[in-house]
MIFI-900629 format. One record per atom (N, C-alpha, C, O): residue number from 1; atom name; x, y negated, z negated; residue in one letter. Coordinates in steps of 0.001 Angstrom, whole numbers, plus 500000, padded with zeros to 6 digits. Layout:
[node NUM "CA" [X Y Z] "a"]
...
//
This chain:
[node 1 "N" [492208 471076 504803] "x"]
[node 1 "CA" [492764 472064 505664] "x"]
[node 1 "C" [493723 472904 504724] "x"]
[node 1 "O" [494859 472535 504426] "x"]
[node 2 "N" [493144 474051 504302] "x"]
[node 2 "CA" [494013 474966 503262] "x"]
[node 2 "C" [494281 475806 504176] "x"]
[node 2 "O" [493455 476485 504786] "x"]
[node 3 "N" [495866 475804 504369] "x"]
[node 3 "CA" [496554 476710 505150] "x"]
[node 3 "C" [497508 477428 504254] "x"]
[node 3 "O" [498043 476761 503369] "x"]
[node 4 "N" [497826 478841 504373] "x"]
[node 4 "CA" [498637 479604 503384] "x"]
[node 4 "C" [499772 479759 504378] "x"]
[node 4 "O" [499739 480309 505479] "x"]
[node 5 "N" [501028 479018 503615] "x"]
[node 5 "CA" [502199 479206 504212] "x"]
[node 5 "C" [503120 480388 503909] "x"]
[node 5 "O" [504202 480532 504478] "x"]
[node 6 "N" [502596 481303 502904] "x"]
[node 6 "CA" [503229 482439 502223] "x"]
[node 6 "C" [503713 483255 503172] "x"]
[node 6 "O" [502961 483321 504144] "x"]
[node 7 "N" [504700 483907 503255] "x"]
[node 7 "CA" [505144 484903 504250] "x"]
[node 7 "C" [505155 486294 503754] "x"]
[node 7 "O" [505680 486512 502662] "x"]
[node 8 "N" [504617 487287 504454] "x"]
[node 8 "CA" [504984 488641 503795] "x"]
[node 8 "C" [506504 489024 504092] "x"]
[node 8 "O" [507204 488225 504713] "x"]
[node 9 "N" [507019 490246 503650] "x"]
[node 9 "CA" [508131 490597 503690] "x"]
[node 9 "C" [508756 490711 505395] "x"]
[node 9 "O" [509895 490321 505651] "x"]
[node 10 "N" [507940 491229 506352] "x"]
[node 10 "CA" [508438 491428 507686] "x"]
[node 10 "C" [508433 489987 507990] "x"]
[node 10 "O" [509501 489654 508504] "x"]
[node 11 "N" [507526 488936 507835] "x"]
[node 11 "CA" [507620 487709 508322] "x"]
[node 11 "C" [508831 486784 507694] "x"]
[node 11 "O" [509271 485752 508202] "x"]
[node 12 "N" [509264 487401 506469] "x"]
[node 12 "CA" [510245 486484 505812] "x"]
[node 12 "C" [511558 487105 506701] "x"]
[node 12 "O" [512379 486334 507199] "x"]
[node 13 "N" [511635 488148 506802] "x"]
[node 13 "CA" [512855 488631 507669] "x"]
[node 13 "C" [513117 488108 508861] "x"]
[node 13 "O" [514184 487624 509240] "x"]
[node 14 "N" [511972 488231 509530] "x"]
[node 14 "CA" [512014 487755 510999] "x"]
[node 14 "C" [512273 485998 511070] "x"]
[node 14 "O" [512690 485404 512064] "x"]
[node 15 "N" [511979 485491 510005] "x"]
[node 15 "CA" [512257 483856 509918] "x"]
[node 15 "C" [513458 483771 509638] "x"]
[node 15 "O" [513963 482733 510065] "x"]
[node 16 "N" [514440 484732 508849] "x"]
[node 16 "CA" [515733 484677 508607] "x"]
[node 16 "C" [516477 484794 509745] "x"]
[node 16 "O" [517381 484060 510143] "x"]
[node 17 "N" [515979 485865 510276] "x"]
[node 17 "CA" [516665 486314 511589] "x"]
[node 17 "C" [516606 485331 512735] "x"]
[node 17 "O" [517607 485123 513421] "x"]
[node 18 "N" [515568 484782 512937] "x"]
[node 18 "CA" [515433 483799 513779] "x"]
[node 18 "C" [516275 482197 513326] "x"]
[node 18 "O" [516501 481346 514186] "x"]
[node 19 "N" [516540 482068 512306] "x"]
[node 19 "CA" [517356 481102 511787] "x"]
[node 19 "C" [518917 481156 511925] "x"]
[node 19 "O" [519659 480194 512121] "x"]
[node 20 "N" [519216 482285 511803] "x"]
[node 20 "CA" [520531 482951 511794] "x"]
[node 20 "C" [520821 482726 513594] "x"]
[node 20 "O" [521793 482105 514024] "x"]
[node 21 "N" [519966 483246 514304] "x"]
[node 21 "CA" [520108 482950 515561] "x"]
[node 21 "C" [520161 481721 516163] "x"]
[node 21 "O" [520872 481488 517141] "x"]
[node 22 "N" [519477 480957 515653] "x"]
[node 22 "CA" [519366 479403 516206] "x"]
[node 22 "C" [520654 478685 515569] "x"]
[node 22 "O" [521356 477947 516261] "x"]
[node 23 "N" [520917 478928 514267] "x"]
[node 23 "CA" [522054 478074 513662] "x"]
[node 23 "C" [523325 478494 514055] "x"]
[node 23 "O" [524258 477695 513969] "x"]
[node 24 "N" [523541 479858 514560] "x"]
[node 24 "CA" [524661 480453 514939] "x"]
[node 24 "C" [524792 481314 515903] "x"]
[node 24 "O" [525637 482193 515738] "x"]
[node 25 "N" [524035 481301 517106] "x"]
[node 25 "CA" [523884 481788 518085] "x"]
[node 25 "C" [524049 483455 517922] "x"]
[node 25 "O" [524591 484135 518794] "x"]
[node 26 "N" [523561 483951 516817] "x"]
[node 26 "CA" [523798 485345 516328] "x"]
[node 26 "C" [522681 486217 516393] "x"]
[node 26 "O" [521945 486319 515412] "x"]
[node 27 "N" [522439 486942 517572] "x"]
[node 27 "CA" [521052 487734 517425] "x"]
[node 27 "C" [521127 489257 516668] "x"]
[node 27 "O" [520318 490171 516831] "x"]
[node 28 "N" [522169 489265 515910] "x"]
[node 28 "CA" [522420 490581 515292] "x"]
[node 28 "C" [521598 490826 514149] "x"]
[node 28 "O" [521470 491967 513706] "x"]
[node 29 "N" [521015 489805 513624] "x"]
[node 29 "CA" [519916 490072 512548] "x"]
[node 29 "C" [518835 490797 513125] "x"]
[node 29 "O" [518299 491731 512529] "x"]
[node 30 "N" [518458 490378 514356] "x"]
[node 30 "CA" [517219 491056 514947] "x"]
[node 30 "C" [517521 492475 514927] "x"]
[node 30 "O" [516659 493242 514499] "x"]
[node 31 "N" [518793 492985 515392] "x"]
[node 31 "CA" [519026 494325 515662] "x"]
[node 31 "C" [518874 495136 514319] "x"]
[node 31 "O" [518392 496260 514184] "x"]
[node 32 "N" [519400 494297 513356] "x"]
[node 32 "CA" [519311 494886 511725] "x"]
[node 32 "C" [518029 495132 511408] "x"]
[node 32 "O" [517619 496205 510965] "x"]
[node 33 "N" [517287 494034 511651] "x"]
[node 33 "CA" [515784 493951 511044] "x"]
[node 33 "C" [515109 495112 511950] "x"]
[node 33 "O" [514321 495864 511376] "x"]
[node 34 "N" [515362 495302 513302] "x"]
[node 34 "CA" [514664 496376 513919] "x"]
[node 34 "C" [514947 497514 513433] "x"]
[node 34 "O" [514028 498226 513026] "x"]
[node 35 "N" [516286 497945 513364] "x"]
[node 35 "CA" [516482 499161 512688] "x"]
[node 35 "C" [515967 499442 511199] "x"]
[node 35 "O" [515548 500560 510902] "x"]
[node 36 "N" [516008 498459 510328] "x"]
[node 36 "CA" [515292 498567 509192] "x"]
[node 36 "C" [513931 498820 509387] "x"]
[node 36 "O" [513463 499785 508783] "x"]
[node 37 "N" [513192 498151 510110] "x"]
[node 37 "CA" [511658 498220 510336] "x"]
[node 37 "C" [511238 499776 510840] "x"]
[node 37 "O" [510248 500400 510456] "x"]
[node 38 "N" [512070 500149 511626] "x"]
[node 38 "CA" [511868 501423 512421] "x"]
[node 38 "C" [512053 502517 511487] "x"]
[node 38 "O" [511333 503515 511479] "x"]
[node 39 "N" [513179 502285 510577] "x"]
[node 39 "CA" [513258 503301 509493] "x"]
[node 39 "C" [512191 503506 508413] "x"]
[node 39 "O" [511730 504576 508017] "x"]
[node 40 "N" [511848 502071 507959] "x"]
[node 40 "CA" [510636 502101 507149] "x"]
[node 40 "C" [509531 502739 507485] "x"]
[node 40 "O" [509008 503552 506723] "x"]
[node 41 "N" [508933 502370 508956] "x"]
[node 41 "CA" [507633 502918 509181] "x"]
[node 41 "C" [508060 504544 509302] "x"]
[node 41 "O" [507286 505349 508784] "x"]
[node 42 "N" [509168 505007 509915] "x"]
[node 42 "CA" [509363 506510 509804] "x"]
[node 42 "C" [509335 507226 508516] "x"]
[node 42 "O" [508819 508334 508375] "x"]
[node 43 "N" [509991 506455 507449] "x"]
[node 43 "CA" [509853 506948 506075] "x"]
[node 43 "C" [508198 507108 505627] "x"]
[node 43 "O" [507746 508096 505048] "x"]
[node 44 "N" [507485 506020 505995] "x"]
[node 44 "CA" [506059 505804 505485] "x"]
[node 44 "C" [505306 506904 505993] "x"]
[node 44 "O" [504549 507569 505287] "x"]
[node 45 "N" [505584 507189 507714] "x"]
[node 45 "CA" [504699 508237 508161] "x"]
[node 45 "C" [504894 509655 507468] "x"]
[node 45 "O" [504001 510378 507025] "x"]
[node 46 "N" [506376 509909 507474] "x"]
[node 46 "CA" [506669 511286 507033] "x"]
[node 46 "C" [506479 511647 505476] "x"]
[node 46 "O" [506344 512782 505019] "x"]
[node 47 "N" [506497 510427 504755] "x"]
[node 47 "CA" [506284 510567 503255] "x"]
[node 47 "C" [505235 510696 502676] "x"]
[node 47 "O" [505199 511072 501505] "x"]
[node 48 "N" [503952 510357 503511] "x"]
[node 48 "CA" [502479 510209 503165] "x"]
[node 48 "C" [502260 509322 502205] "x"]
[node 48 "O" [501185 509458 501622] "x"]
[node 49 "N" [503162 508185 501752] "x"]
[node 49 "CA" [502851 507336 500562] "x"]
[node 49 "C" [501439 506521 501214] "x"]
[node 49 "O" [500608 506113 500404] "x"]
[node 50 "N" [501270 506363 502303] "x"]
[node 50 "CA" [499842 505470 502700] "x"]
[node 50 "C" [498814 506438 502240] "x"]
[node 50 "O" [498069 506058 501337] "x"]
[node 51 "N" [498661 507648 502731] "x"]
[node 51 "CA" [497467 508395 502559] "x"]
[node 51 "C" [497376 508482 500895] "x"]
[node 51 "O" [496305 508416 500291] "x"]
[node 52 "N" [498625 508636 500280] "x"]
[node 52 "CA" [498268 508761 498636] "x"]
[node 52 "C" [497918 507011 497978] "x"]
[node 52 "O" [497535 506834 496822] "x"]
[node 53 "N" [498104 506072 498796] "x"]
[node 53 "CA" [497681 504740 498174] "x"]
[node 53 "C" [496148 504878 498579] "x"]
[node 53 "O" [495278 504689 497729] "x"]
[node 54 "N" [495827 505214 499907] "x"]
[node 54 "CA" [494529 505395 500213] "x"]
[node 54 "C" [493528 506254 499358] "x"]
[node 54 "O" [492382 505900 499080] "x"]
[node 55 "N" [494145 507476 498969] "x"]
[node 55 "CA" [493282 508316 497956] "x"]
[node 55 "C" [493362 507934 496946] "x"]
[node 55 "O" [492411 508310 496261] "x"]
[node 56 "N" [494238 507169 496293] "x"]
[node 56 "CA" [494116 506335 494728] "x"]
[node 56 "C" [493238 505396 494932] "x"]
[node 56 "O" [492419 505247 494025] "x"]
[node 57 "N" [493130 504542 496071] "x"]
[node 57 "CA" [492049 503531 495866] "x"]
[node 57 "C" [490899 503864 496017] "x"]
[node 57 "O" [490003 503122 495612] "x"]
[node 58 "N" [490584 505208 496711] "x"]
[node 58 "CA" [489118 505750 496885] "x"]
[node 58 "C" [488629 506230 495387] "x"]
[node 58 "O" [487531 506018 494873] "x"]
[node 59 "N" [489607 506844 494906] "x"]
[node 59 "CA" [489410 507489 493537] "x"]
[node 59 "C" [488895 506307 492593] "x"]
[node 59 "O" [487842 506416 491966] "x"]
[node 60 "N" [489751 505104 492527] "x"]
[node 60 "CA" [489452 504009 491568] "x"]
[node 60 "C" [488181 503415 492138] "x"]
[node 60 "O" [487430 502810 491373] "x"]
[node 61 "N" [487886 503535 493394] "x"]
[node 61 "CA" [486520 502927 493643] "x"]
[node 61 "C" [485428 503664 493162] "x"]
[node 61 "O" [484432 503080 492734] "x"]
[node 62 "N" [485532 505161 493192] "x"]
[node 62 "CA" [484544 505997 492856] "x"]
[node 62 "C" [484264 506017 491396] "x"]
[node 62 "O" [483095 506226 491071] "x"]
[node 63 "N" [485371 505786 490235] "x"]
[node 63 "CA" [485100 505517 489174] "x"]
[node 63 "C" [484350 504309 488643] "x"]
[node 63 "O" [483424 504285 487832] "x"]
[node 64 "N" [485026 503189 489355] "x"]
[node 64 "CA" [484343 501891 489053] "x"]
[node 64 "C" [482981 501797 489424] "x"]
[node 64 "O" [482276 501040 488757] "x"]
[node 65 "N" [482362 502572 490583] "x"]
[node 65 "CA" [481057 502754 490983] "x"]
[node 65 "C" [480124 503536 489868] "x"]
[node 65 "O" [479000 503170 489523] "x"]
[node 66 "N" [480690 504456 489479] "x"]
[node 66 "CA" [480385 505517 488478] "x"]
[node 66 "C" [479832 504507 487096] "x"]
[node 66 "O" [478738 504455 486534] "x"]
[node 67 "N" [481031 503819 486879] "x"]
[node 67 "CA" [480830 502868 485577] "x"]
[node 67 "C" [479819 501520 485639] "x"]
[node 67 "O" [479237 501032 484671] "x"]
[node 68 "N" [479772 501121 486821] "x"]
[node 68 "CA" [479055 500084 487193] "x"]
[node 68 "C" [477387 500739 487272] "x"]
[node 68 "O" [476443 500079 486838] "x"]
[node 69 "N" [477233 501919 487799] "x"]
[node 69 "CA" [476164 502529 487937] "x"]
[node 69 "C" [475375 503174 486720] "x"]
[node 69 "O" [474179 503427 486577] "x"]
[node 70 "N" [476349 503330 485992] "x"]
[node 70 "CA" [475891 503924 484592] "x"]
[node 70 "C" [476592 503299 483247] "x"]
[node 70 "O" [477357 503845 482452] "x"]
[node 71 "N" [476054 501935 483268] "x"]
[node 71 "CA" [476694 501361 482199] "x"]
[node 71 "C" [476603 501733 480649] "x"]
[node 71 "O" [477364 501396 479742] "x"]
[node 72 "N" [475364 502587 480602] "x"]
[node 72 "CA" [475229 502942 479165] "x"]
[node 72 "C" [475607 504456 478973] "x"]
[node 72 "O" [475249 505154 478025] "x"]
[node 73 "N" [476286 504793 479889] "x"]
[node 73 "CA" [476835 506277 479800] "x"]
[node 73 "C" [477758 506510 478521] "x"]
[node 73 "O" [478462 505616 478052] "x"]
[node 74 "N" [477696 507595 478088] "x"]
[node 74 "CA" [478184 507951 476757] "x"]
[node 74 "C" [479507 508398 477096] "x"]
[node 74 "O" [479783 508998 478135] "x"]
[node 75 "N" [480345 508076 476156] "x"]
[node 75 "CA" [482040 508015 476079] "x"]
[node 75 "C" [482384 509671 476891] "x"]
[node 75 "O" [483058 509838 477907] "x"]
[node 76 "N" [481828 510518 476236] "x"]
[node 76 "CA" [482027 511999 476933] "x"]
[node 76 "C" [481733 512100 478374] "x"]
[node 76 "O" [482479 512639 479192] "x"]
[node 77 "N" [480385 511443 478680] "x"]
[node 77 "CA" [480240 511597 480213] "x"]
[node 77 "C" [481228 510676 480961] "x"]
[node 77 "O" [481822 511140 481933] "x"]
[node 78 "N" [481417 509559 480621] "x"]
[node 78 "CA" [482750 508816 481403] "x"]
[node 78 "C" [484126 509783 481309] "x"]
[node 78 "O" [484875 510047 482250] "x"]
[node 79 "N" [484213 510097 480349] "x"]
[node 79 "CA" [485529 511262 480295] "x"]
[node 79 "C" [485413 512349 481491] "x"]
[node 79 "O" [486270 512626 482330] "x"]
[node 80 "N" [484192 512854 481343] "x"]
[node 80 "CA" [484015 513863 482367] "x"]
[node 80 "C" [484118 513559 483745] "x"]
[node 80 "O" [484812 514132 484585] "x"]
[node 81 "N" [483185 512382 483922] "x"]
[node 81 "CA" [483531 511842 485327] "x"]
[node 81 "C" [484813 511362 485925] "x"]
[node 81 "O" [485173 511538 487088] "x"]
[node 82 "N" [485514 510672 484889] "x"]
[node 82 "CA" [486969 510235 485376] "x"]
[node 82 "C" [487996 511228 485259] "x"]
[node 82 "O" [489165 510940 485516] "x"]
[node 83 "N" [487593 512568 484828] "x"]
[node 83 "CA" [488456 513563 484892] "x"]
[node 83 "C" [488126 514323 486148] "x"]
[node 83 "O" [489080 514680 486840] "x"]
[node 84 "N" [486947 514609 486523] "x"]
[node 84 "CA" [486438 514995 487803] "x"]
[node 84 "C" [487177 514210 489000] "x"]
[node 84 "O" [487815 514804 489869] "x"]
[node 85 "N" [487042 512980 488958] "x"]
[node 85 "CA" [487897 511923 490068] "x"]
[node 85 "C" [489391 512299 490128] "x"]
[node 85 "O" [490068 512625 491104] "x"]
[node 86 "N" [489759 512158 488716] "x"]
[node 86 "CA" [491469 512418 488742] "x"]
[node 86 "C" [491794 513891 489082] "x"]
[node 86 "O" [492933 514075 489511] "x"]
[node 87 "N" [490950 515025 488959] "x"]
[node 87 "CA" [491229 516205 489200] "x"]
[node 87 "C" [491298 516216 490945] "x"]
[node 87 "O" [492291 516653 491526] "x"]
[node 88 "N" [490229 515730 491598] "x"]
[node 88 "CA" [489964 515788 492899] "x"]
[node 88 "C" [491129 515089 493496] "x"]
[node 88 "O" [491790 515714 494325] "x"]
[node 89 "N" [491505 513752 493155] "x"]
[node 89 "CA" [492455 513129 493748] "x"]
[node 89 "C" [493877 514037 493443] "x"]
[node 89 "O" [494790 514038 494269] "x"]
[node 90 "N" [493945 514675 492383] "x"]
[node 90 "CA" [495590 515339 492316] "x"]
[node 90 "C" [495527 516470 493161] "x"]
[node 90 "O" [496601 516715 493711] "x"]
[node 91 "N" [494419 517379 493480] "x"]
[node 91 "CA" [494165 518306 494448] "x"]
[node 91 "C" [494450 517678 495755] "x"]
[node 91 "O" [495358 518123 496457] "x"]
[node 92 "N" [493741 516687 496119] "x"]
[node 92 "CA" [493812 516279 497730] "x"]
[node 92 "C" [495260 515926 497984] "x"]
[node 92 "O" [495653 516165 499126] "x"]
[node 93 "N" [496187 515368 497076] "x"]
[node 93 "CA" [497395 515163 497050] "x"]
[node 93 "C" [498309 516340 497036] "x"]
[node 93 "O" [499342 516370 497705] "x"]
[node 94 "N" [497990 517112 496418] "x"]
[node 94 "CA" [498865 518524 496363] "x"]
[node 94 "C" [498667 519239 497714] "x"]
[node 94 "O" [499601 519819 498267] "x"]
[node 95 "N" [497415 519181 498232] "x"]
[node 95 "CA" [497160 519653 499881] "x"]
[node 95 "C" [497622 518917 500872] "x"]
[node 95 "O" [497463 519312 502027] "x"]
[node 96 "N" [498256 517749 500610] "x"]
[node 96 "CA" [498806 516941 501703] "x"]
[node 96 "C" [500049 517758 502242] "x"]
[node 96 "O" [500719 517318 503177] "x"]
//
């Protein structure tokens, strides 16, 4: 039975808040945690960071696909293809 006991950031903070509440009967950490998570989510939605990260991942995937599909491509062809994808990425980010 291989169980991953690792916690992501939100789970860790929730566990700390639960411990604080159970040991000291102090639910104030839940208020702070909720305020922080709401603030973080609002920032993420307005900043566009998630969209930029998704575009970056798509760009990298497209470059990797080209390299795999064209293992014998000339250095110049690789540079052109990579430049094309990076330019398209930058253009999409500018238009966000």
